[in-house]
mmCIF file of the N, C-alpha and C atoms, coordinates in Angstrom:
data_MODEL
# 
_entry.id   MODEL 
# 
loop_
_atom_site.group_PDB 
_atom_site.id 
_atom_site.type_symbol 
_atom_site.label_atom_id 
_atom_site.label_alt_id 
_atom_site.label_comp_id 
_atom_site.label_asym_id 
_atom_site.label_entity_id 
_atom_site.label_seq_id 
_atom_site.pdbx_PDB_ins_code 
_atom_site.Cartn_x 
_atom_site.Cartn_y 
_atom_site.Cartn_z 
_atom_site.occupancy 
_atom_site.B_iso_or_equiv 
_atom_site.pdbx_formal_charge 
_atom_site.auth_seq_id 
_atom_site.auth_comp_id 
_atom_site.auth_asym_id 
_atom_site.auth_atom_id 
_atom_site.pdbx_PDB_model_num 
ATOM 1   N N  . MET A 1 1  ? 35.148 -108.127 -131.064 1.00 0.00 ? 1  MET A N  1 
ATOM 2   C CA . MET A 1 1  ? 35.339 -108.103 -129.623 1.00 0.00 ? 1  MET A CA 1 
ATOM 3   C C  . MET A 1 1  ? 36.762 -107.664 -129.308 1.00 0.00 ? 1  MET A C  1 
ATOM 4   N N  . ARG A 1 2  ? 36.910 -106.750 -128.377 1.00 0.00 ? 2  ARG A N  1 
ATOM 5   C CA . ARG A 1 2  ? 38.223 -106.229 -128.000 1.00 0.00 ? 2  ARG A CA 1 
ATOM 6   C C  . ARG A 1 2  ? 38.798 -107.056 -126.861 1.00 0.00 ? 2  ARG A C  1 
ATOM 7   N N  . ASN A 1 3  ? 40.114 -107.301 -126.920 1.00 0.00 ? 3  ASN A N  1 
ATOM 8   C CA . ASN A 1 3  ? 40.791 -107.970 -125.815 1.00 0.00 ? 3  ASN A CA 1 
ATOM 9   C C  . ASN A 1 3  ? 40.878 -107.025 -124.634 1.00 0.00 ? 3  ASN A C  1 
ATOM 10  N N  . CYS A 1 4  ? 40.676 -107.575 -123.433 1.00 0.00 ? 4  CYS A N  1 
ATOM 11  C CA . CYS A 1 4  ? 40.837 -106.737 -122.251 1.00 0.00 ? 4  CYS A CA 1 
ATOM 12  C C  . CYS A 1 4  ? 41.263 -107.579 -121.060 1.00 0.00 ? 4  CYS A C  1 
ATOM 13  N N  . GLU A 1 5  ? 41.857 -106.890 -120.100 1.00 0.00 ? 5  GLU A N  1 
ATOM 14  C CA . GLU A 1 5  ? 42.224 -107.494 -118.828 1.00 0.00 ? 5  GLU A CA 1 
ATOM 15  C C  . GLU A 1 5  ? 41.239 -106.972 -117.797 1.00 0.00 ? 5  GLU A C  1 
ATOM 16  N N  . ASN A 1 6  ? 40.608 -107.889 -117.049 1.00 0.00 ? 6  ASN A N  1 
ATOM 17  C CA . ASN A 1 6  ? 39.641 -107.503 -116.022 1.00 0.00 ? 6  ASN A CA 1 
ATOM 18  C C  . ASN A 1 6  ? 40.240 -107.710 -114.642 1.00 0.00 ? 6  ASN A C  1 
ATOM 19  N N  . TYR A 1 7  ? 40.044 -106.732 -113.777 1.00 0.00 ? 7  TYR A N  1 
ATOM 20  C CA . TYR A 1 7  ? 40.480 -106.828 -112.386 1.00 0.00 ? 7  TYR A CA 1 
ATOM 21  C C  . TYR A 1 7  ? 39.348 -106.361 -111.495 1.00 0.00 ? 7  TYR A C  1 
ATOM 22  N N  . ARG A 1 8  ? 39.161 -107.052 -110.401 1.00 0.00 ? 8  ARG A N  1 
ATOM 23  C CA . ARG A 1 8  ? 38.142 -106.658 -109.429 1.00 0.00 ? 8  ARG A CA 1 
ATOM 24  C C  . ARG A 1 8  ? 38.856 -106.164 -108.186 1.00 0.00 ? 8  ARG A C  1 
ATOM 25  N N  . PHE A 1 9  ? 38.386 -105.063 -107.627 1.00 0.00 ? 9  PHE A N  1 
ATOM 26  C CA . PHE A 1 9  ? 38.978 -104.486 -106.428 1.00 0.00 ? 9  PHE A CA 1 
ATOM 27  C C  . PHE A 1 9  ? 37.861 -104.066 -105.487 1.00 0.00 ? 9  PHE A C  1 
ATOM 28  N N  . ILE A 1 10 ? 37.944 -104.518 -104.250 1.00 0.00 ? 10 ILE A N  1 
ATOM 29  C CA . ILE A 1 10 ? 36.965 -104.132 -103.234 1.00 0.00 ? 10 ILE A CA 1 
ATOM 30  C C  . ILE A 1 10 ? 37.699 -103.302 -102.192 1.00 0.00 ? 10 ILE A C  1 
ATOM 31  N N  . GLU A 1 11 ? 37.236 -102.071 -102.002 1.00 0.00 ? 11 GLU A N  1 
ATOM 32  C CA . GLU A 1 11 ? 37.882 -101.173 -101.052 1.00 0.00 ? 11 GLU A CA 1 
ATOM 33  C C  . GLU A 1 11 ? 37.739 -101.703 -99.627  1.00 0.00 ? 11 GLU A C  1 
ATOM 34  N N  . LYS A 1 12 ? 38.782 -101.520 -98.835  1.00 0.00 ? 12 LYS A N  1 
ATOM 35  C CA . LYS A 1 12 ? 38.780 -101.990 -97.448  1.00 0.00 ? 12 LYS A CA 1 
ATOM 36  C C  . LYS A 1 12 ? 38.249 -100.947 -96.473  1.00 0.00 ? 12 LYS A C  1 
ATOM 37  N N  . HIS A 1 13 ? 38.103 -99.707  -96.958  1.00 0.00 ? 13 HIS A N  1 
ATOM 38  C CA . HIS A 1 13 ? 37.616 -98.616  -96.118  1.00 0.00 ? 13 HIS A CA 1 
ATOM 39  C C  . HIS A 1 13 ? 36.401 -97.980  -96.788  1.00 0.00 ? 13 HIS A C  1 
ATOM 40  N N  . ARG A 1 14 ? 35.626 -97.272  -95.998  1.00 0.00 ? 14 ARG A N  1 
ATOM 41  C CA . ARG A 1 14 ? 34.427 -96.632  -96.535  1.00 0.00 ? 14 ARG A CA 1 
ATOM 42  C C  . ARG A 1 14 ? 34.766 -95.814  -97.753  1.00 0.00 ? 14 ARG A C  1 
ATOM 43  N N  . PRO A 1 15 ? 33.986 -95.852  -98.784  1.00 0.00 ? 15 PRO A N  1 
ATOM 44  C CA . PRO A 1 15 ? 32.632 -96.376  -98.923  1.00 0.00 ? 15 PRO A CA 1 
ATOM 45  C C  . PRO A 1 15 ? 32.556 -97.843  -99.342  1.00 0.00 ? 15 PRO A C  1 
ATOM 46  N N  . PHE A 1 16 ? 33.652 -98.623  -99.246  1.00 0.00 ? 16 PHE A N  1 
ATOM 47  C CA . PHE A 1 16 ? 33.666 -100.062 -99.553  1.00 0.00 ? 16 PHE A CA 1 
ATOM 48  C C  . PHE A 1 16 ? 33.159 -100.371 -100.957 1.00 0.00 ? 16 PHE A C  1 
ATOM 49  N N  . ARG A 1 17 ? 33.607 -99.603  -101.923 1.00 0.00 ? 17 ARG A N  1 
ATOM 50  C CA . ARG A 1 17 ? 33.144 -99.835  -103.286 1.00 0.00 ? 17 ARG A CA 1 
ATOM 51  C C  . ARG A 1 17 ? 33.723 -101.129 -103.856 1.00 0.00 ? 17 ARG A C  1 
ATOM 52  N N  . ASP A 1 18 ? 32.917 -101.800 -104.647 1.00 0.00 ? 18 ASP A N  1 
ATOM 53  C CA . ASP A 1 18 ? 33.289 -103.013 -105.375 1.00 0.00 ? 18 ASP A CA 1 
ATOM 54  C C  . ASP A 1 18 ? 33.477 -102.581 -106.824 1.00 0.00 ? 18 ASP A C  1 
ATOM 55  N N  . LEU A 1 19 ? 34.735 -102.568 -107.280 1.00 0.00 ? 19 LEU A N  1 
ATOM 56  C CA . LEU A 1 19 ? 35.050 -102.010 -108.592 1.00 0.00 ? 19 LEU A CA 1 
ATOM 57  C C  . LEU A 1 19 ? 35.596 -103.065 -109.539 1.00 0.00 ? 19 LEU A C  1 
ATOM 58  N N  . THR A 1 20 ? 35.260 -102.941 -110.811 1.00 0.00 ? 20 THR A N  1 
ATOM 59  C CA . THR A 1 20 ? 35.847 -103.758 -111.866 1.00 0.00 ? 20 THR A CA 1 
ATOM 60  C C  . THR A 1 20 ? 36.581 -102.818 -112.815 1.00 0.00 ? 20 THR A C  1 
ATOM 61  N N  . PHE A 1 21 ? 37.851 -103.123 -113.045 1.00 0.00 ? 21 PHE A N  1 
ATOM 62  C CA . PHE A 1 21 ? 38.690 -102.354 -113.961 1.00 0.00 ? 21 PHE A CA 1 
ATOM 63  C C  . PHE A 1 21 ? 38.873 -103.176 -115.222 1.00 0.00 ? 21 PHE A C  1 
ATOM 64  N N  . LYS A 1 22 ? 38.584 -102.586 -116.367 1.00 0.00 ? 22 LYS A N  1 
ATOM 65  C CA . LYS A 1 22 ? 38.774 -103.256 -117.659 1.00 0.00 ? 22 LYS A CA 1 
ATOM 66  C C  . LYS A 1 22 ? 39.778 -102.448 -118.468 1.00 0.00 ? 22 LYS A C  1 
ATOM 67  N N  . PHE A 1 23 ? 40.967 -103.037 -118.648 1.00 0.00 ? 23 PHE A N  1 
ATOM 68  C CA . PHE A 1 23 ? 42.022 -102.422 -119.446 1.00 0.00 ? 23 PHE A CA 1 
ATOM 69  C C  . PHE A 1 23 ? 41.999 -103.077 -120.813 1.00 0.00 ? 23 PHE A C  1 
ATOM 70  N N  . TYR A 1 24 ? 41.681 -102.301 -121.842 1.00 0.00 ? 24 TYR A N  1 
ATOM 71  C CA . TYR A 1 24 ? 41.586 -102.822 -123.202 1.00 0.00 ? 24 TYR A CA 1 
ATOM 72  C C  . TYR A 1 24 ? 42.929 -102.709 -123.914 1.00 0.00 ? 24 TYR A C  1 
ATOM 73  N N  . ALA A 1 25 ? 43.165 -103.609 -124.866 1.00 0.00 ? 25 ALA A N  1 
ATOM 74  C CA . ALA A 1 25 ? 44.426 -103.669 -125.605 1.00 0.00 ? 25 ALA A CA 1 
ATOM 75  C C  . ALA A 1 25 ? 44.729 -102.362 -126.338 1.00 0.00 ? 25 ALA A C  1 
ATOM 76  N N  . ASP A 1 26 ? 43.707 -101.598 -126.713 1.00 0.00 ? 26 ASP A N  1 
ATOM 77  C CA . ASP A 1 26 ? 43.931 -100.337 -127.421 1.00 0.00 ? 26 ASP A CA 1 
ATOM 78  C C  . ASP A 1 26 ? 44.248 -99.175  -126.481 1.00 0.00 ? 26 ASP A C  1 
ATOM 79  N N  . GLY A 1 27 ? 44.377 -99.460  -125.162 1.00 0.00 ? 27 GLY A N  1 
ATOM 80  C CA . GLY A 1 27 ? 44.738 -98.444  -124.184 1.00 0.00 ? 27 GLY A CA 1 
ATOM 81  C C  . GLY A 1 27 ? 43.575 -97.805  -123.464 1.00 0.00 ? 27 GLY A C  1 
ATOM 82  N N  . THR A 1 28 ? 42.344 -98.110  -123.867 1.00 0.00 ? 28 THR A N  1 
ATOM 83  C CA . THR A 1 28 ? 41.190 -97.530  -123.189 1.00 0.00 ? 28 THR A CA 1 
ATOM 84  C C  . THR A 1 28 ? 40.924 -98.269  -121.880 1.00 0.00 ? 28 THR A C  1 
ATOM 85  N N  . LEU A 1 29 ? 40.154 -97.636  -121.035 1.00 0.00 ? 29 LEU A N  1 
ATOM 86  C CA . LEU A 1 29 ? 39.866 -98.161  -119.702 1.00 0.00 ? 29 LEU A CA 1 
ATOM 87  C C  . LEU A 1 29 ? 38.399 -97.940  -119.378 1.00 0.00 ? 29 LEU A C  1 
ATOM 88  N N  . THR A 1 30 ? 37.803 -98.913  -118.716 1.00 0.00 ? 30 THR A N  1 
ATOM 89  C CA . THR A 1 30 ? 36.457 -98.765  -118.172 1.00 0.00 ? 30 THR A CA 1 
ATOM 90  C C  . THR A 1 30 ? 36.517 -99.187  -116.710 1.00 0.00 ? 30 THR A C  1 
ATOM 91  N N  . ILE A 1 31 ? 35.979 -98.353  -115.832 1.00 0.00 ? 31 ILE A N  1 
ATOM 92  C CA . ILE A 1 31 ? 35.902 -98.685  -114.407 1.00 0.00 ? 31 ILE A CA 1 
ATOM 93  C C  . ILE A 1 31 ? 34.424 -98.741  -114.053 1.00 0.00 ? 31 ILE A C  1 
ATOM 94  N N  . ILE A 1 32 ? 34.011 -99.873  -113.513 1.00 0.00 ? 32 ILE A N  1 
ATOM 95  C CA . ILE A 1 32 ? 32.605 -100.073 -113.173 1.00 0.00 ? 32 ILE A CA 1 
ATOM 96  C C  . ILE A 1 32 ? 32.470 -100.193 -111.659 1.00 0.00 ? 32 ILE A C  1 
ATOM 97  N N  . ASP A 1 33 ? 31.573 -99.406  -111.089 1.00 0.00 ? 33 ASP A N  1 
ATOM 98  C CA . ASP A 1 33 ? 31.210 -99.555  -109.681 1.00 0.00 ? 33 ASP A CA 1 
ATOM 99  C C  . ASP A 1 33 ? 30.127 -100.619 -109.658 1.00 0.00 ? 33 ASP A C  1 
ATOM 100 N N  . ASN A 1 34 ? 30.474 -101.831 -109.240 1.00 0.00 ? 34 ASN A N  1 
ATOM 101 C CA . ASN A 1 34 ? 29.545 -102.959 -109.288 1.00 0.00 ? 34 ASN A CA 1 
ATOM 102 C C  . ASN A 1 34 ? 28.337 -102.786 -108.374 1.00 0.00 ? 34 ASN A C  1 
ATOM 103 N N  . THR A 1 35 ? 28.510 -102.097 -107.268 1.00 0.00 ? 35 THR A N  1 
ATOM 104 C CA . THR A 1 35 ? 27.404 -101.892 -106.338 1.00 0.00 ? 35 THR A CA 1 
ATOM 105 C C  . THR A 1 35 ? 26.362 -100.948 -106.921 1.00 0.00 ? 35 THR A C  1 
ATOM 106 N N  . ALA A 1 36 ? 26.826 -99.833  -107.489 1.00 0.00 ? 36 ALA A N  1 
ATOM 107 C CA . ALA A 1 36 ? 25.907 -98.832  -108.040 1.00 0.00 ? 36 ALA A CA 1 
ATOM 108 C C  . ALA A 1 36 ? 25.529 -99.142  -109.486 1.00 0.00 ? 36 ALA A C  1 
ATOM 109 N N  . GLY A 1 37 ? 26.308 -100.012 -110.144 1.00 0.00 ? 37 GLY A N  1 
ATOM 110 C CA . GLY A 1 37 ? 26.039 -100.319 -111.540 1.00 0.00 ? 37 GLY A CA 1 
ATOM 111 C C  . GLY A 1 37 ? 26.362 -99.168  -112.471 1.00 0.00 ? 37 GLY A C  1 
ATOM 112 N N  . GLU A 1 38 ? 27.349 -98.354  -112.082 1.00 0.00 ? 38 GLU A N  1 
ATOM 113 C CA . GLU A 1 38 ? 27.712 -97.174  -112.864 1.00 0.00 ? 38 GLU A CA 1 
ATOM 114 C C  . GLU A 1 38 ? 29.147 -97.273  -113.360 1.00 0.00 ? 38 GLU A C  1 
ATOM 115 N N  . VAL A 1 39 ? 29.395 -96.611  -114.472 1.00 0.00 ? 39 VAL A N  1 
ATOM 116 C CA . VAL A 1 39 ? 30.758 -96.454  -114.966 1.00 0.00 ? 39 VAL A CA 1 
ATOM 117 C C  . VAL A 1 39 ? 31.313 -95.180  -114.340 1.00 0.00 ? 39 VAL A C  1 
ATOM 118 N N  . ILE A 1 40 ? 32.519 -95.270  -113.776 1.00 0.00 ? 40 ILE A N  1 
ATOM 119 C CA . ILE A 1 40 ? 33.146 -94.104  -113.149 1.00 0.00 ? 40 ILE A CA 1 
ATOM 120 C C  . ILE A 1 40 ? 34.469 -93.810  -113.850 1.00 0.00 ? 40 ILE A C  1 
ATOM 121 N N  . THR A 1 41 ? 35.047 -92.659  -113.544 1.00 0.00 ? 41 THR A N  1 
ATOM 122 C CA . THR A 1 41 ? 36.313 -92.253  -114.150 1.00 0.00 ? 41 THR A CA 1 
ATOM 123 C C  . THR A 1 41 ? 37.430 -92.361  -113.111 1.00 0.00 ? 41 THR A C  1 
ATOM 124 N N  . PRO A 1 42 ? 38.681 -92.357  -113.558 1.00 0.00 ? 42 PRO A N  1 
ATOM 125 C CA . PRO A 1 42 ? 39.785 -92.373  -112.591 1.00 0.00 ? 42 PRO A CA 1 
ATOM 126 C C  . PRO A 1 42 ? 39.740 -91.192  -111.622 1.00 0.00 ? 42 PRO A C  1 
ATOM 127 N N  . ARG A 1 43 ? 39.152 -90.088  -112.035 1.00 0.00 ? 43 ARG A N  1 
ATOM 128 C CA . ARG A 1 43 ? 39.012 -88.932  -111.132 1.00 0.00 ? 43 ARG A CA 1 
ATOM 129 C C  . ARG A 1 43 ? 38.137 -89.245  -109.921 1.00 0.00 ? 43 ARG A C  1 
ATOM 130 N N  . ASP A 1 44 ? 37.251 -90.233  -110.050 1.00 0.00 ? 44 ASP A N  1 
ATOM 131 C CA . ASP A 1 44 ? 36.358 -90.604  -108.954 1.00 0.00 ? 44 ASP A CA 1 
ATOM 132 C C  . ASP A 1 44 ? 37.031 -91.512  -107.938 1.00 0.00 ? 44 ASP A C  1 
ATOM 133 N N  . LEU A 1 45 ? 38.246 -91.951  -108.222 1.00 0.00 ? 45 LEU A N  1 
ATOM 134 C CA . LEU A 1 45 ? 38.955 -92.871  -107.337 1.00 0.00 ? 45 LEU A CA 1 
ATOM 135 C C  . LEU A 1 45 ? 39.729 -92.102  -106.277 1.00 0.00 ? 45 LEU A C  1 
ATOM 136 N N  . LYS A 1 46 ? 39.862 -92.727  -105.100 1.00 0.00 ? 46 LYS A N  1 
ATOM 137 C CA . LYS A 1 46 ? 40.620 -92.129  -104.004 1.00 0.00 ? 46 LYS A CA 1 
ATOM 138 C C  . LYS A 1 46 ? 41.373 -93.229  -103.278 1.00 0.00 ? 46 LYS A C  1 
ATOM 139 N N  . GLY A 1 47 ? 42.428 -92.846  -102.603 1.00 0.00 ? 47 GLY A N  1 
ATOM 140 C CA . GLY A 1 47 ? 43.137 -93.754  -101.715 1.00 0.00 ? 47 GLY A CA 1 
ATOM 141 C C  . GLY A 1 47 ? 43.568 -95.049  -102.359 1.00 0.00 ? 47 GLY A C  1 
ATOM 142 N N  . GLU A 1 48 ? 43.175 -96.153  -101.715 1.00 0.00 ? 48 GLU A N  1 
ATOM 143 C CA . GLU A 1 48 ? 43.635 -97.476  -102.150 1.00 0.00 ? 48 GLU A CA 1 
ATOM 144 C C  . GLU A 1 48 ? 43.135 -97.867  -103.533 1.00 0.00 ? 48 GLU A C  1 
ATOM 145 N N  . SER A 1 49 ? 41.929 -97.448  -103.911 1.00 0.00 ? 49 SER A N  1 
ATOM 146 C CA . SER A 1 49 ? 41.444 -97.790  -105.247 1.00 0.00 ? 49 SER A CA 1 
ATOM 147 C C  . SER A 1 49 ? 42.215 -97.011  -106.320 1.00 0.00 ? 49 SER A C  1 
ATOM 148 N N  . TYR A 1 50 ? 42.623 -95.771  -106.024 1.00 0.00 ? 50 TYR A N  1 
ATOM 149 C CA . TYR A 1 50 ? 43.435 -94.999  -106.960 1.00 0.00 ? 50 TYR A CA 1 
ATOM 150 C C  . TYR A 1 50 ? 44.826 -95.621  -107.083 1.00 0.00 ? 50 TYR A C  1 
ATOM 151 N N  . ASP A 1 51 ? 45.411 -96.033  -105.955 1.00 0.00 ? 51 ASP A N  1 
ATOM 152 C CA . ASP A 1 51 ? 46.717 -96.703  -105.977 1.00 0.00 ? 51 ASP A CA 1 
ATOM 153 C C  . ASP A 1 51 ? 46.654 -97.981  -106.804 1.00 0.00 ? 51 ASP A C  1 
ATOM 154 N N  . PHE A 1 52 ? 45.597 -98.756  -106.632 1.00 0.00 ? 52 PHE A N  1 
ATOM 155 C CA . PHE A 1 52 ? 45.406 -99.985  -107.401 1.00 0.00 ? 52 PHE A CA 1 
ATOM 156 C C  . PHE A 1 52 ? 45.361 -99.663  -108.898 1.00 0.00 ? 52 PHE A C  1 
ATOM 157 N N  . TYR A 1 53 ? 44.583 -98.667  -109.260 1.00 0.00 ? 53 TYR A N  1 
ATOM 158 C CA . TYR A 1 53 ? 44.464 -98.254  -110.659 1.00 0.00 ? 53 TYR A CA 1 
ATOM 159 C C  . TYR A 1 53 ? 45.830 -97.858  -111.231 1.00 0.00 ? 53 TYR A C  1 
ATOM 160 N N  . VAL A 1 54 ? 46.580 -97.048  -110.497 1.00 0.00 ? 54 VAL A N  1 
ATOM 161 C CA . VAL A 1 54 ? 47.881 -96.574  -110.979 1.00 0.00 ? 54 VAL A CA 1 
ATOM 162 C C  . VAL A 1 54 ? 48.846 -97.740  -111.162 1.00 0.00 ? 54 VAL A C  1 
ATOM 163 N N  . ARG A 1 55 ? 48.909 -98.652  -110.188 1.00 0.00 ? 55 ARG A N  1 
ATOM 164 C CA . ARG A 1 55 ? 49.812 -99.810  -110.301 1.00 0.00 ? 55 ARG A CA 1 
ATOM 165 C C  . ARG A 1 55 ? 49.444 -100.682 -111.494 1.00 0.00 ? 55 ARG A C  1 
ATOM 166 N N  . LYS A 1 56 ? 48.163 -100.935 -111.715 1.00 0.00 ? 56 LYS A N  1 
ATOM 167 C CA . LYS A 1 56 ? 47.732 -101.767 -112.840 1.00 0.00 ? 56 LYS A CA 1 
ATOM 168 C C  . LYS A 1 56 ? 47.966 -101.051 -114.169 1.00 0.00 ? 56 LYS A C  1 
ATOM 169 N N  . ARG A 1 57 ? 47.752 -99.747  -114.207 1.00 0.00 ? 57 ARG A N  1 
ATOM 170 C CA . ARG A 1 57 ? 47.976 -98.983  -115.437 1.00 0.00 ? 57 ARG A CA 1 
ATOM 171 C C  . ARG A 1 57 ? 49.460 -99.010  -115.811 1.00 0.00 ? 57 ARG A C  1 
ATOM 172 N N  . ILE A 1 58 ? 50.333 -98.816  -114.837 1.00 0.00 ? 58 ILE A N  1 
ATOM 173 C CA . ILE A 1 58 ? 51.775 -98.857  -115.098 1.00 0.00 ? 58 ILE A CA 1 
ATOM 174 C C  . ILE A 1 58 ? 52.187 -100.240 -115.579 1.00 0.00 ? 58 ILE A C  1 
ATOM 175 N N  . ALA A 1 59 ? 51.697 -101.288 -114.931 1.00 0.00 ? 59 ALA A N  1 
ATOM 176 C CA . ALA A 1 59 ? 52.025 -102.656 -115.355 1.00 0.00 ? 59 ALA A CA 1 
ATOM 177 C C  . ALA A 1 59 ? 51.528 -102.916 -116.774 1.00 0.00 ? 59 ALA A C  1 
ATOM 178 N N  . PHE A 1 60 ? 50.337 -102.440 -117.094 1.00 0.00 ? 60 PHE A N  1 
ATOM 179 C CA . PHE A 1 60 ? 49.768 -102.604 -118.436 1.00 0.00 ? 60 PHE A CA 1 
ATOM 180 C C  . PHE A 1 60 ? 50.647 -101.905 -119.479 1.00 0.00 ? 60 PHE A C  1 
ATOM 181 N N  . ILE A 1 61 ? 51.069 -100.691 -119.185 1.00 0.00 ? 61 ILE A N  1 
ATOM 182 C CA . ILE A 1 61 ? 51.912 -99.930  -120.108 1.00 0.00 ? 61 ILE A CA 1 
ATOM 183 C C  . ILE A 1 61 ? 53.255 -100.629 -120.305 1.00 0.00 ? 61 ILE A C  1 
ATOM 184 N N  . LYS A 1 62 ? 53.851 -101.131 -119.228 1.00 0.00 ? 62 LYS A N  1 
ATOM 185 C CA . LYS A 1 62 ? 55.130 -101.845 -119.339 1.00 0.00 ? 62 LYS A CA 1 
ATOM 186 C C  . LYS A 1 62 ? 55.002 -103.082 -120.213 1.00 0.00 ? 62 LYS A C  1 
ATOM 187 N N  . ARG A 1 63 ? 53.937 -103.865 -120.002 1.00 0.00 ? 63 ARG A N  1 
ATOM 188 C CA . ARG A 1 63 ? 53.733 -105.063 -120.824 1.00 0.00 ? 63 ARG A CA 1 
ATOM 189 C C  . ARG A 1 63 ? 53.535 -104.698 -122.287 1.00 0.00 ? 63 ARG A C  1 
ATOM 190 N N  . ASP A 1 64 ? 52.785 -103.639 -122.531 1.00 0.00 ? 64 ASP A N  1 
ATOM 191 C CA . ASP A 1 64 ? 52.539 -103.202 -123.905 1.00 0.00 ? 64 ASP A CA 1 
ATOM 192 C C  . ASP A 1 64 ? 53.842 -102.751 -124.572 1.00 0.00 ? 64 ASP A C  1 
ATOM 193 N N  . LEU A 1 65 ? 54.661 -101.993 -123.842 1.00 0.00 ? 65 LEU A N  1 
ATOM 194 C CA . LEU A 1 65 ? 55.935 -101.548 -124.408 1.00 0.00 ? 65 LEU A CA 1 
ATOM 195 C C  . LEU A 1 65 ? 56.865 -102.715 -124.684 1.00 0.00 ? 65 LEU A C  1 
ATOM 196 N N  . ASN A 1 66 ? 56.925 -103.674 -123.777 1.00 0.00 ? 66 ASN A N  1 
ATOM 197 C CA . ASN A 1 66 ? 57.761 -104.856 -123.982 1.00 0.00 ? 66 ASN A CA 1 
ATOM 198 C C  . ASN A 1 66 ? 57.296 -105.667 -125.191 1.00 0.00 ? 66 ASN A C  1 
ATOM 199 N N  . ALA A 1 67 ? 56.001 -105.805 -125.346 1.00 0.00 ? 67 ALA A N  1 
ATOM 200 C CA . ALA A 1 67 ? 55.462 -106.555 -126.495 1.00 0.00 ? 67 ALA A CA 1 
ATOM 201 C C  . ALA A 1 67 ? 55.814 -105.841 -127.801 1.00 0.00 ? 67 ALA A C  1 
ATOM 202 N N  . LYS A 1 68 ? 55.712 -104.526 -127.816 1.00 0.00 ? 68 LYS A N  1 
ATOM 203 C CA . LYS A 1 68 ? 56.049 -103.764 -129.018 1.00 0.00 ? 68 LYS A CA 1 
ATOM 204 C C  . LYS A 1 68 ? 57.551 -103.824 -129.300 1.00 0.00 ? 68 LYS A C  1 
ATOM 205 N N  . LYS A 1 69 ? 58.338 -103.799 -128.242 1.00 0.00 ? 69 LYS A N  1 
ATOM 206 C CA . LYS A 1 69 ? 59.789 -103.876 -128.411 1.00 0.00 ? 69 LYS A CA 1 
ATOM 207 C C  . LYS A 1 69 ? 60.164 -105.225 -129.022 1.00 0.00 ? 69 LYS A C  1 
ATOM 208 N N  . LEU A 1 70 ? 59.567 -106.301 -128.543 1.00 0.00 ? 70 LEU A N  1 
ATOM 209 C CA . LEU A 1 70 ? 59.844 -107.623 -129.091 1.00 0.00 ? 70 LEU A CA 1 
ATOM 210 C C  . LEU A 1 70 ? 59.363 -107.748 -130.538 1.00 0.00 ? 70 LEU A C  1 
ATOM 211 N N  . LYS A 1 71 ? 58.239 -107.128 -130.823 1.00 0.00 ? 71 LYS A N  1 
ATOM 212 C CA . LYS A 1 71 ? 57.666 -107.218 -132.167 1.00 0.00 ? 71 LYS A CA 1 
ATOM 213 C C  . LYS A 1 71 ? 58.497 -106.468 -133.207 1.00 0.00 ? 71 LYS A C  1 
ATOM 214 N N  . TYR A 1 72 ? 58.991 -105.289 -132.814 1.00 0.00 ? 72 TYR A N  1 
ATOM 215 C CA . TYR A 1 72 ? 59.672 -104.432 -133.783 1.00 0.00 ? 72 TYR A CA 1 
ATOM 216 C C  . TYR A 1 72 ? 61.190 -104.440 -133.655 1.00 0.00 ? 72 TYR A C  1 
ATOM 217 N N  . ALA A 1 73 ? 61.740 -105.181 -132.716 1.00 0.00 ? 73 ALA A N  1 
ATOM 218 C CA . ALA A 1 73 ? 63.211 -105.208 -132.529 1.00 0.00 ? 73 ALA A CA 1 
ATOM 219 C C  . ALA A 1 73 ? 63.873 -106.219 -133.414 1.00 0.00 ? 73 ALA A C  1 
# 
């Protein structure tokens, strides 16, 4: 089983998608549209959901770099 961080995001504007973002420790990502039951890509994101994805991805990368710095420093 792979470690992952799960985040749920519900868009405030149309189409009001209910999304789950899964950031895995190995750097992979899965985005699930909970309403449609489909896996989508970051290219399918717009506006606030894209901003959410970018902020979480940057935070994930920073935490990963800090953990590696502590491990190997």
